[in-house]
ROSE-4610 file (N, C-alpha, C; in Angstrom, 1 decimal, always signed):
// ROSE-4610
residu = [X/X/X/X/X/X/X/X/X/X/X/X/X/X/X/X/X/X/X/X/X/X/X/X/X/X/X/X/X/X/X/X/X/X/X/X/X/X/X/X/X/X/X/X/X/X/X/X/X/X/X/X/X/X/X/X/X/X/X/X/X/X/X/X/X/X/X/X/X/X/X/X/X/X/X/X/X/X/X/X/X/X/X/X/X/X/X/X/X/X/X/X/X/X/X/X/X/X/X/X/X/X/X/X/X/X/X/X/X/X/X/X/X/X/X/X/X/X/X/X/X/X/X/X/X/X/X/X/X/X/X/X/X/X/X/X/X/X/X/X/X/X/X/X/X/X/X/X/X/X/X/X/X/X/X/X/X/X/X/X/X/X/X/X/X/X/X/X/X/X/X/X/X/X/X/X/X/X/X/X/X/X/X/X/X/X/X/X/X/X/X/X/X/X/X/X/X/X/X/X/X/X/X/X/X/X/X/X/X/X/X/X/X/X/X/X/X/X/X/X/X/X/X/X/X/X/X/X/X/X/X/X/X/X/X/X/X/X/X/X/X/X/X/X/X/X/X/X/X/X/X/X/X/X/X/X/X/X/X/X/X/X/X/X/X/X/X/X/X/X/X/X/X/X/X/X/X/X/X/X/X/X/X/X/X/X/X/X/X/X/X/X/X/X/X/X/X/X/X/X/X/X/X/X/X/X/X/X/X/X/X/X/X/X/X/X/X/X/X/X/X/X/X/X/X/X/X/X/X/X/X/X/X/X/X/X/X/X/X/X/X/X/X/X/X/X/X/X/X/X/X/X/X/X/X/X/X/X/X/X/X/X/X/X/X/X/X/X/X/X/X/X/X/X/X/X/X/X/X/X/X/X/X/X/X/X/X/X/X/X/X/X/X/X/X/X/X/X/X/X/X/X/X/X/X/X/X/X/X/X/X/X/X/X/X/X/X/X/X/X/X/X/X/X/X/X/X/X/X/X/X/X/X/X/X/X/X/X/X/X/X/X/X/X/X/X/X/X/X/X/X/X/X/X/X/X/X/X/X/X/X/X/X/X/X/X/X/X/X/X/X/X/X/X/X/X/X/X/X/X/X/X/X/X/X/X/X/X/X/X/X/X/X/X/X/X/X/X/X/X/X/X/X/X/X/X/X/X/X/X/X/X/X/X/X/X/X/X/X/X/X/X/X/X/X/X/X/X/X/X/X/X/X/X/X/X/X/X/X/X/X/X/X/X/X/X/X/X/X/X/X/X/X/X/X/X/X/X/X/X/X/X/X/X/X/X/X/X/X/X/X/X/X/X/X/X/X/X/X/X/X/X/X/X/X/X/X/X/X/X/X/X/X/X/X/X/X/X/X/X/X/X/X/X/X/X/X/X/X/X/X/X/X/X/X/X/X/X/X/X/X/X/X/X/X/X/X/X/X/X/X/X/X/X/X/X]
num = [1/1/1/2/2/2/3/3/3/4/4/4/5/5/5/6/6/6/7/7/7/8/8/8/9/9/9/10/10/10/11/11/11/12/12/12/13/13/13/14/14/14/15/15/15/16/16/16/17/17/17/18/18/18/19/19/19/20/20/20/21/21/21/22/22/22/23/23/23/24/24/24/25/25/25/26/26/26/27/27/27/28/28/28/29/29/29/30/30/30/31/31/31/32/32/32/33/33/33/34/34/34/35/35/35/36/36/36/37/37/37/38/38/38/39/39/39/40/40/40/41/41/41/42/42/42/43/43/43/44/44/44/45/45/45/46/46/46/47/47/47/48/48/48/49/49/49/50/50/50/51/51/51/52/52/52/53/53/53/54/54/54/55/55/55/56/56/56/57/57/57/58/58/58/59/59/59/60/60/60/61/61/61/62/62/62/63/63/63/64/64/64/65/65/65/66/66/66/67/67/67/68/68/68/69/69/69/70/70/70/71/71/71/72/72/72/73/73/73/74/74/74/75/75/75/76/76/76/77/77/77/78/78/78/79/79/79/80/80/80/81/81/81/82/82/82/83/83/83/84/84/84/85/85/85/86/86/86/87/87/87/88/88/88/89/89/89/90/90/90/91/91/91/92/92/92/93/93/93/94/94/94/95/95/95/96/96/96/97/97/97/98/98/98/99/99/99/100/100/100/101/101/101/102/102/102/103/103/103/104/104/104/105/105/105/106/106/106/107/107/107/108/108/108/109/109/109/110/110/110/111/111/111/112/112/112/113/113/113/114/114/114/115/115/115/116/116/116/117/117/117/118/118/118/119/119/119/120/120/120/121/121/121/122/122/122/123/123/123/124/124/124/125/125/125/126/126/126/127/127/127/128/128/128/129/129/129/130/130/130/131/131/131/132/132/132/133/133/133/134/134/134/135/135/135/136/136/136/137/137/137/138/138/138/139/139/139/140/140/140/141/141/141/142/142/142/143/143/143/144/144/144/145/145/145/146/146/146/147/147/147/148/148/148/149/149/149/150/150/150/151/151/151/152/152/152/153/153/153/154/154/154/155/155/155/156/156/156/157/157/157/158/158/158/159/159/159/160/160/160/161/161/161/162/162/162/163/163/163/164/164/164/165/165/165/166/166/166/167/167/167/168/168/168/169/169/169/170/170/170/171/171/171/172/172/172/173/173/173/174/174/174/175/175/175/176/176/176/177/177/177/178/178/178/179/179/179/180/180/180/181/181/181/182/182/182/183/183/183/184/184/184/185/185/185/186/186/186/187/187/187/188/188/188/189/189/189/190/190/190/191/191/191/192/192/192/193/193/193/194/194/194/195/195/195/196/196/196/197/197/197/198/198/198/199/199/199/200/200/200/201/201/201/202/202/202/203/203/203/204/204/204/205/205/205/206/206/206/207/207/207/208/208/208/209/209/209/210/210/210/211/211/211/212/212/212]
x = [+20.4/+21.6/+22.1/+22.8/+24.3/+24.2/+24.6/+25.4/+27.1/+27.2/+28.5/+29.3/+28.6/+29.5/+29.2/+27.9/+27.9/+29.0/+29.6/+30.5/+31.8/+32.2/+33.7/+33.6/+32.5/+32.5/+32.7/+32.3/+32.9/+34.3/+34.4/+36.0/+37.0/+36.7/+37.6/+37.1/+36.4/+35.4/+35.7/+37.0/+37.0/+37.0/+37.3/+36.8/+38.6/+39.7/+40.6/+40.8/+40.2/+39.5/+38.5/+37.6/+36.6/+37.1/+38.5/+38.7/+40.0/+40.4/+41.0/+40.0/+39.4/+38.4/+38.0/+37.5/+36.9/+37.9/+39.0/+40.2/+39.9/+40.5/+40.9/+39.3/+37.8/+36.6/+36.7/+37.5/+37.5/+39.1/+39.7/+41.2/+40.4/+39.7/+39.4/+38.3/+37.1/+35.6/+35.6/+33.7/+33.5/+34.3/+34.2/+35.1/+34.3/+34.7/+34.4/+33.3/+32.8/+31.4/+30.0/+31.7/+30.4/+29.4/+29.8/+29.8/+29.4/+29.2/+29.3/+27.5/+27.4/+26.0/+25.3/+25.7/+24.9/+24.5/+25.4/+25.1/+23.4/+23.6/+22.4/+21.5/+21.5/+20.5/+19.6/+20.5/+19.9/+19.5/+19.9/+19.2/+17.8/+17.1/+15.9/+15.5/+15.7/+14.7/+14.2/+15.0/+14.8/+14.6/+14.0/+13.6/+12.5/+12.7/+11.8/+11.2/+12.1/+12.0/+13.1/+12.8/+14.0/+14.5/+15.8/+16.4/+16.9/+17.1/+17.7/+18.7/+20.0/+21.1/+21.7/+21.9/+22.2/+24.2/+24.8/+26.0/+26.8/+26.7/+27.0/+28.2/+28.9/+30.1/+29.9/+30.9/+30.6/+30.0/+29.1/+27.8/+27.9/+29.2/+28.7/+27.7/+27.1/+25.7/+24.7/+24.2/+23.6/+24.0/+25.2/+25.6/+25.6/+25.5/+25.0/+24.0/+23.1/+21.4/+21.3/+21.1/+20.7/+20.5/+21.8/+22.4/+21.8/+21.3/+20.5/+19.3/+18.8/+17.3/+16.1/+17.3/+16.7/+15.5/+15.2/+14.5/+14.7/+15.2/+15.9/+17.1/+17.2/+18.6/+17.9/+17.3/+18.2/+19.3/+19.4/+21.2/+21.3/+21.6/+21.5/+22.7/+24.2/+25.6/+25.9/+26.1/+26.7/+27.6/+28.9/+29.7/+29.9/+29.1/+29.8/+30.8/+31.3/+32.6/+32.3/+32.4/+31.2/+30.4/+29.4/+27.8/+28.2/+28.8/+29.6/+30.0/+31.2/+31.7/+30.5/+29.8/+29.0/+27.8/+27.9/+26.9/+27.7/+28.8/+29.8/+30.0/+29.6/+30.0/+28.9/+27.5/+26.2/+26.2/+26.7/+26.5/+27.3/+28.6/+29.7/+29.4/+28.3/+27.8/+26.4/+26.1/+24.4/+23.3/+23.5/+22.6/+22.3/+22.2/+21.9/+20.5/+19.7/+18.2/+17.4/+18.3/+17.8/+18.2/+19.1/+19.7/+19.5/+18.7/+18.9/+19.8/+20.4/+21.8/+21.0/+20.9/+20.8/+22.0/+22.1/+23.4/+23.2/+23.3/+23.2/+22.9/+22.6/+22.6/+21.4/+20.7/+20.1/+18.9/+19.1/+18.3/+17.4/+18.0/+17.0/+16.4/+17.3/+16.7/+15.4/+15.1/+14.4/+12.7/+12.4/+10.2/+10.9/+11.8/+11.7/+11.8/+11.8/+12.8/+11.3/+10.3/+9.6/+10.4/+9.5/+9.3/+10.4/+11.7/+12.0/+11.8/+11.9/+11.9/+12.8/+13.8/+15.5/+16.0/+16.8/+17.4/+18.5/+19.8/+20.9/+22.3/+23.2/+24.0/+24.9/+25.6/+27.2/+28.3/+28.6/+29.4/+29.7/+28.1/+27.8/+27.5/+27.0/+26.2/+27.2/+28.6/+30.2/+30.1/+29.3/+29.9/+28.8/+27.5/+26.4/+26.7/+26.5/+26.3/+24.7/+24.0/+22.3/+21.7/+22.4/+21.8/+20.4/+19.8/+18.4/+18.2/+17.9/+17.6/+17.5/+18.9/+19.1/+18.7/+18.9/+18.1/+16.5/+15.6/+14.5/+14.1/+14.6/+14.2/+14.5/+15.7/+16.1/+15.4/+14.5/+13.5/+12.7/+12.2/+10.3/+10.9/+11.8/+11.3/+11.9/+12.2/+12.3/+10.5/+10.2/+9.2/+9.5/+10.7/+10.8/+12.2/+13.6/+14.6/+15.5/+16.5/+17.2/+18.5/+19.7/+21.0/+22.1/+22.8/+24.0/+25.3/+26.6/+27.3/+28.0/+28.5/+28.8/+30.2/+30.8/+31.6/+31.2/+32.7/+32.0/+32.9/+32.3/+32.4/+33.4/+35.0/+35.8/+36.9/+37.7/+38.6/+39.4/+39.7/+40.8/+40.1/+38.4/+37.7/+37.3/+37.7/+37.3/+39.1/+39.9/+41.3/+41.5/+40.9/+41.0/+40.5/+39.5/+38.5/+39.0/+39.2/+40.1/+40.9/+41.9/+42.9/+42.7/+41.8/+41.0/+40.6/+40.1/+39.4/+40.1/+40.9/+42.2/+43.2/+43.3/+44.1/+43.1/+41.6/+40.8/+40.6/+41.1/+40.4/+42.0/+42.7/+44.6/+43.5/+43.5/+43.5/+42.4/+41.6/+40.6/+39.4/+39.3/+38.0/+36.7/+35.6/+34.2/+34.3/+35.0/+34.2/+34.6/+33.8/+34.6/+33.5/+33.9/+33.8/+33.3/+31.9/+31.4/+31.2/+31.2/+31.1/+29.9/+28.8/+27.2/+27.0/+26.2/+25.9/+25.0/+25.3/+24.9/+23.5/+23.4/+22.1/+21.3/+21.8/+20.7/+20.1/+21.0/+21.0/+19.6/+19.8/+19.0/+17.5/+17.7/+16.2/+14.9/+16.3/+15.2/+14.5/+15.4/+14.9/+14.1/+14.0/+13.0/+11.6/+12.1/+11.0/+9.9/+10.7/+10.0/+9.3/+9.4/+9.3/+10.2/+11.2/+12.5/+12.9/+13.0/+13.7/+15.2/+15.8/+17.2/+17.2/+17.5/+17.8/+19.2/+20.3/+21.4/+22.4/+23.4/+24.1/+25.6/+26.7/+28.2/+29.0/+30.4/+31.2/+32.8/+33.2/+35.1/+35.7/+36.7/+38.0/+37.0/+37.0/+36.4/+34.4/+34.4/+32.8/+32.2/+30.7/+29.4/+28.7/+27.8/+27.5/+25.9/+24.8/+23.6/+22.4/+21.3/+20.4/+19.0/+18.1/+16.7/+15.9/+14.6/+12.9/+12.1/+11.2/+9.7/+9.0]
y = [-82.8/-82.5/-84.1/-84.5/-85.6/-85.8/-86.7/-87.2/-87.5/-87.7/-87.2/-88.5/-90.0/-91.4/-90.4/-90.2/-90.1/-89.1/-87.7/-86.8/-87.7/-88.5/-89.2/-90.3/-91.0/-91.2/-90.6/-89.6/-88.0/-88.0/-87.5/-87.4/-88.9/-90.0/-90.8/-91.5/-91.5/-92.3/-90.9/-90.2/-89.5/-89.4/-87.9/-88.7/-89.5/-89.0/-90.0/-91.4/-92.0/-93.1/-93.8/-93.3/-93.6/-93.7/-92.7/-93.3/-94.5/-94.7/-95.8/-97.3/-97.1/-97.8/-98.5/-97.6/-97.6/-98.1/-97.6/-97.9/-99.8/-100.3/-101.3/-102.4/-102.1/-102.3/-102.9/-101.5/-102.0/-103.1/-103.7/-104.2/-105.1/-105.6/-107.0/-107.6/-106.6/-106.4/-106.4/-107.3/-106.9/-108.0/-107.3/-108.3/-110.0/-110.2/-112.4/-112.0/-111.1/-111.1/-110.6/-109.9/-109.4/-110.1/-110.8/-111.8/-113.2/-113.5/-114.2/-113.8/-112.7/-112.1/-112.1/-111.4/-111.0/-112.6/-113.6/-115.2/-115.7/-115.3/-116.3/-115.1/-114.0/-113.3/-113.4/-114.1/-114.3/-115.3/-116.1/-117.4/-117.6/-116.6/-116.5/-115.9/-115.5/-115.3/-114.0/-112.9/-111.9/-110.6/-111.9/-111.1/-110.3/-108.4/-107.5/-106.7/-107.6/-106.6/-105.4/-104.7/-103.4/-104.0/-102.6/-102.9/-101.8/-102.0/-100.8/-101.3/-100.6/-100.6/-99.5/-100.0/-98.9/-98.6/-97.9/-98.2/-98.9/-98.5/-99.5/-99.5/-98.3/-97.7/-97.3/-97.7/-97.9/-98.1/-99.0/-99.4/-101.2/-101.9/-103.2/-104.1/-104.1/-104.9/-104.5/-103.3/-103.2/-103.4/-103.3/-103.1/-105.0/-105.3/-107.7/-107.8/-107.2/-107.2/-107.1/-105.6/-105.3/-105.7/-106.4/-107.8/-108.9/-108.9/-110.5/-110.4/-109.1/-108.8/-108.0/-107.7/-106.8/-105.2/-104.4/-103.4/-102.4/-102.1/-100.8/-100.7/-99.3/-99.7/-98.5/-98.0/-97.0/-97.0/-96.4/-96.4/-95.3/-95.7/-94.7/-94.4/-93.6/-93.8/-92.8/-92.9/-91.5/-90.4/-91.4/-90.4/-90.2/-88.5/-87.6/-88.1/-88.6/-89.1/-90.5/-91.3/-92.7/-92.1/-91.4/-91.4/-91.0/-89.6/-89.6/-90.5/-90.7/-92.2/-92.9/-93.5/-94.3/-94.2/-92.4/-92.9/-92.2/-91.8/-92.1/-93.2/-94.4/-95.7/-95.6/-95.6/-96.1/-95.6/-94.5/-93.8/-94.5/-94.7/-95.3/-96.7/-97.5/-98.8/-98.9/-97.2/-97.2/-97.4/-97.5/-97.8/-96.6/-95.4/-94.1/-93.9/-94.0/-94.1/-95.0/-96.2/-97.3/-97.5/-96.2/-96.7/-94.9/-94.3/-93.9/-93.3/-92.5/-92.1/-90.7/-91.6/-90.4/-90.4/-89.4/-88.7/-89.1/-89.1/-88.7/-90.3/-90.0/-90.9/-92.0/-93.3/-93.5/-93.7/-93.7/-93.4/-91.9/-91.2/-89.7/-89.8/-90.4/-90.0/-91.7/-92.2/-93.7/-92.8/-92.1/-91.1/-91.2/-90.8/-90.3/-91.8/-92.8/-94.1/-94.9/-95.4/-97.0/-97.8/-99.1/-100.2/-100.4/-101.8/-102.1/-103.9/-104.5/-106.2/-107.2/-106.2/-106.4/-105.2/-105.6/-104.6/-104.9/-104.8/-104.9/-103.7/-104.6/-103.2/-104.3/-104.0/-104.8/-103.9/-104.3/-103.9/-102.5/-102.5/-101.4/-101.1/-102.0/-102.1/-102.0/-102.3/-101.8/-100.4/-99.4/-98.2/-97.4/-97.9/-97.3/-98.0/-96.7/-96.8/-97.8/-97.1/-97.1/-98.8/-99.9/-100.8/-101.2/-100.6/-100.9/-100.4/-98.8/-98.1/-98.2/-98.9/-99.1/-100.2/-101.5/-102.7/-102.8/-102.1/-102.0/-101.1/-99.6/-98.6/-99.5/-100.0/-100.8/-102.2/-102.9/-104.3/-103.7/-102.6/-101.8/-102.0/-101.7/-101.1/-102.5/-104.0/-105.4/-105.4/-105.5/-107.1/-107.7/-108.8/-110.2/-110.3/-109.4/-110.8/-108.9/-109.4/-108.7/-109.3/-109.1/-109.2/-108.4/-109.2/-108.1/-109.5/-108.0/-108.7/-107.7/-108.8/-107.8/-108.4/-108.0/-108.6/-109.9/-110.8/-111.6/-111.3/-112.2/-111.9/-112.8/-112.6/-113.1/-112.3/-112.9/-111.7/-111.0/-112.1/-111.2/-109.9/-109.7/-108.7/-107.6/-108.0/-107.1/-106.4/-106.9/-106.6/-105.3/-106.3/-105.2/-103.7/-104.2/-102.9/-101.5/-102.0/-101.6/-100.8/-101.7/-100.8/-99.8/-99.9/-98.8/-97.8/-98.4/-97.1/-96.0/-96.5/-95.9/-95.1/-96.0/-94.6/-93.4/-93.5/-92.8/-91.1/-91.9/-90.8/-90.2/-91.2/-90.2/-89.2/-89.2/-88.6/-87.6/-87.5/-86.7/-87.0/-87.8/-88.5/-89.1/-88.8/-89.0/-90.8/-90.7/-92.1/-93.3/-94.5/-95.7/-96.5/-98.0/-99.2/-99.7/-100.9/-101.2/-102.6/-103.4/-104.5/-105.2/-105.1/-105.3/-106.6/-106.9/-108.5/-109.8/-110.7/-111.7/-111.7/-111.9/-112.5/-111.3/-109.9/-109.1/-108.8/-108.6/-108.4/-110.2/-110.8/-112.1/-111.5/-111.2/-111.1/-109.9/-108.9/-107.6/-108.5/-109.3/-109.7/-110.5/-111.5/-112.5/-112.0/-110.7/-109.9/-109.1/-109.2/-108.6/-109.4/-110.5/-111.8/-112.2/-111.8/-112.7/-113.9/-114.9/-116.2/-116.6/-116.8/-117.1/-118.1/-117.8/-118.4/-119.0/-118.2/-118.2/-117.9/-118.5/-118.1/-118.4/-117.9/-118.6/-116.9/-117.5/-116.6/-116.7/-115.5/-115.6/-115.6/-115.3/-115.2/-114.3/-112.9/-111.4/-111.7/-112.0/-111.4/-112.3/-112.2/-113.0/-112.9/-113.4/-113.0/-113.9/-113.3/-113.8/-112.9/-114.3/-113.2/-114.0/-112.8/-113.3/-113.3/-114.2/-113.8/-113.6/-112.5/-112.1/-113.0]
z = [-7.3/-7.1/-7.5/-8.2/-7.6/-6.6/-5.8/-4.4/-4.6/-4.1/-3.4/-4.1/-3.9/-4.5/-6.3/-6.4/-8.2/-8.4/-8.1/-8.0/-8.2/-7.2/-7.4/-8.3/-8.8/-9.8/-11.5/-11.5/-12.5/-12.6/-10.9/-10.8/-11.6/-10.9/-11.3/-12.6/-13.6/-14.5/-15.7/-15.8/-16.8/-17.9/-19.0/-20.4/-20.6/-20.3/-20.4/-20.6/-18.9/-18.7/-19.6/-20.0/-20.8/-22.2/-22.4/-24.0/-24.3/-22.7/-22.7/-23.2/-22.1/-21.6/-23.3/-24.3/-25.5/-26.1/-26.9/-27.1/-27.2/-25.7/-25.2/-25.5/-25.7/-26.3/-27.8/-28.2/-29.9/-30.0/-29.7/-29.4/-29.1/-28.0/-27.3/-26.9/-27.7/-27.5/-26.1/-25.5/-24.2/-23.1/-21.9/-20.8/-20.7/-19.9/-20.1/-19.1/-18.2/-17.1/-17.7/-19.1/-19.8/-20.9/-21.0/-22.3/-21.4/-20.4/-19.7/-19.2/-19.0/-18.4/-19.8/-20.8/-22.2/-22.8/-22.6/-23.4/-22.5/-21.2/-20.5/-20.4/-20.9/-20.9/-22.4/-23.6/-25.1/-24.9/-23.8/-24.3/-23.3/-23.0/-22.6/-23.5/-24.9/-25.7/-26.1/-26.6/-26.5/-27.1/-28.5/-29.6/-29.5/-30.0/-29.9/-28.1/-27.3/-26.1/-25.7/-25.2/-24.7/-24.0/-23.3/-22.5/-21.7/-20.2/-19.5/-18.9/-19.2/-19.3/-17.8/-16.8/-15.8/-15.2/-15.9/-15.9/-16.3/-17.8/-18.6/-19.1/-18.9/-19.8/-21.0/-22.1/-23.1/-24.2/-23.7/-24.7/-24.6/-23.9/-24.7/-24.6/-23.5/-23.2/-24.2/-24.4/-25.7/-27.1/-27.4/-28.6/-29.0/-27.6/-27.9/-27.8/-27.5/-27.2/-28.2/-28.6/-30.0/-31.1/-31.0/-32.1/-32.3/-31.5/-30.9/-30.5/-31.3/-31.4/-30.8/-30.2/-29.2/-30.0/-29.7/-30.5/-29.9/-28.8/-28.4/-27.3/-27.2/-25.4/-25.0/-23.4/-22.6/-21.6/-21.6/-20.8/-19.7/-18.4/-17.5/-16.9/-17.5/-16.6/-16.1/-14.7/-14.0/-14.7/-14.7/-15.6/-17.1/-17.4/-18.2/-19.6/-19.5/-20.3/-20.8/-19.2/-20.5/-21.1/-20.5/-21.5/-22.9/-23.1/-24.4/-25.3/-24.6/-25.2/-25.8/-24.9/-25.4/-26.5/-26.5/-27.6/-28.4/-28.6/-29.9/-30.8/-29.5/-30.1/-30.6/-30.6/-30.7/-32.4/-32.3/-33.5/-34.9/-34.0/-34.9/-35.7/-35.0/-35.4/-36.0/-36.1/-36.9/-35.8/-34.6/-33.8/-32.6/-33.2/-32.6/-32.4/-33.2/-33.0/-32.2/-31.6/-31.1/-30.1/-29.5/-28.3/-27.5/-26.3/-25.6/-24.5/-24.5/-23.5/-22.2/-20.9/-20.0/-19.6/-19.0/-17.3/-16.5/-15.3/-14.1/-13.4/-11.8/-10.8/-10.7/-11.7/-12.0/-10.5/-9.8/-8.4/-8.4/-9.0/-8.9/-10.2/-11.5/-12.3/-12.9/-11.6/-11.8/-12.5/-12.1/-11.9/-13.2/-14.4/-15.9/-16.5/-15.9/-17.1/-17.0/-17.7/-18.0/-17.7/-17.7/-17.4/-18.8/-18.7/-20.0/-20.0/-20.8/-20.9/-20.0/-20.1/-19.4/-18.6/-17.4/-16.4/-16.2/-16.9/-16.7/-15.4/-15.1/-14.1/-13.9/-14.9/-14.9/-14.7/-12.9/-11.9/-11.7/-11.6/-11.3/-9.8/-9.5/-8.0/-6.6/-7.2/-6.0/-6.5/-7.0/-6.9/-6.5/-5.9/-5.0/-3.6/-2.7/-1.6/-0.5/-2.0/-1.1/-1.9/-1.8/-2.4/-2.3/-1.7/-1.4/-2.3/-2.8/-3.4/-4.8/-5.1/-6.1/-6.9/-6.5/-6.9/-6.8/-5.1/-5.3/-6.6/-7.5/-8.1/-9.6/-9.9/-11.0/-11.1/-9.8/-10.0/-10.7/-10.4/-11.0/-11.9/-13.0/-13.9/-15.3/-14.4/-15.2/-15.1/-16.4/-16.5/-17.1/-17.2/-17.4/-16.6/-17.1/-16.5/-15.9/-14.6/-14.3/-14.6/-14.9/-15.0/-14.2/-13.5/-13.2/-13.2/-12.8/-12.2/-11.3/-10.2/-9.0/-7.6/-7.1/-6.5/-5.5/-5.6/-4.7/-3.1/-2.1/-0.8/-0.4/-1.5/-0.5/-0.3/+0.6/+1.5/+0.8/-0.6/-1.7/-2.2/-2.4/-2.9/-1.6/-0.5/+0.8/+0.7/+0.9/+1.0/-0.2/-1.2/-2.6/-2.7/-2.2/-2.3/-1.1/+0.1/+1.3/+0.8/-0.4/-0.6/-1.9/-2.4/-3.5/-2.0/-1.9/-0.5/+0.2/+0.2/+0.7/+0.4/-1.1/-2.1/-2.1/-2.6/-3.2/-1.7/-0.9/+0.6/+0.3/+0.5/+0.3/-0.9/-1.7/-3.1/-2.6/-1.8/-1.3/-2.5/-2.9/-3.9/-2.9/-3.1/-2.5/-3.5/-4.2/-5.1/-3.7/-3.4/-2.8/-3.5/-3.3/-3.8/-2.8/-3.1/-2.4/-2.7/-1.4/-1.0/-0.2/-1.6/-0.7/-0.8/+0.3/+0.9/-0.5/-0.6/-1.7/-0.9/+0.0/+0.9/+0.6/+1.0/+0.7/-0.5/-1.1/-2.9/-3.4/-3.1/-3.5/-2.4/-1.1/-0.5/-1.3/-1.9/-2.7/-3.7/-4.2/-5.5/-5.4/-5.2/-4.3/-3.9/-2.7/-2.7/-3.7/-4.6/-5.8/-7.0/-6.8/-7.4/-8.2/-8.4/-9.3/-8.4/-9.4/-9.9/-10.1/-9.7/-9.8/-11.2/-12.4/-13.5/-13.9/-13.4/-13.9/-12.9/-12.9/-11.4/-12.2/-12.2/-12.3/-11.6/-11.9/-11.5/-12.0/-11.6/-12.0/-10.4/-10.3/-9.3/-8.4/-9.6/-8.6/-8.6/-9.8/-10.3/-10.0/-9.9/-9.6/-10.9/-11.7/-12.4/-12.8/-12.3/-12.1/-13.0/-13.2/-13.8/-13.3/-13.4/-12.6/-13.1/-13.3/-14.1/-13.0/-13.3/-12.6/-13.4]
């Protein structure tokens, strides 16, 4: 059964939203932080590896990393509209046979997902309430590399998320955004044997890559 948060994701990240983002992606390409993350991963030599991308939206990360030499990708997306858009885009790019698309809550689907050389979560951690479960389960799937983009712990991000969540409450949406502890995130990953290989940030987002 889908969590309340994933039900909120389904409502907020609708078909209209997914089409709008895909149109922007066609026009502008991947976001700056996605490019930062994928560049750091490519520097680690991904040739022939497999990717697990969690909450990847329209599929920018698989497109970039498959072009860089990865063999295949499994994508898990909570929004059915995003999953459908990502599947169409993979087909349009001739990648349908190399990309497996799963729709649902990754924490619930984790037993069905095998290990991969690389695991990525691009702006996905801030959309999930249970940091320990999401990071613990996704980290267990990464044989080599774990890359993520997540919010910085700054006053302006706290304010922005408070305003967003206040809006969601007024709309009676179950979707919430979360500013999880960077210290806790780092502790979870180091406890699983990961060491930090790359760290950078923008005004809003942190970009990190860990290696097991």
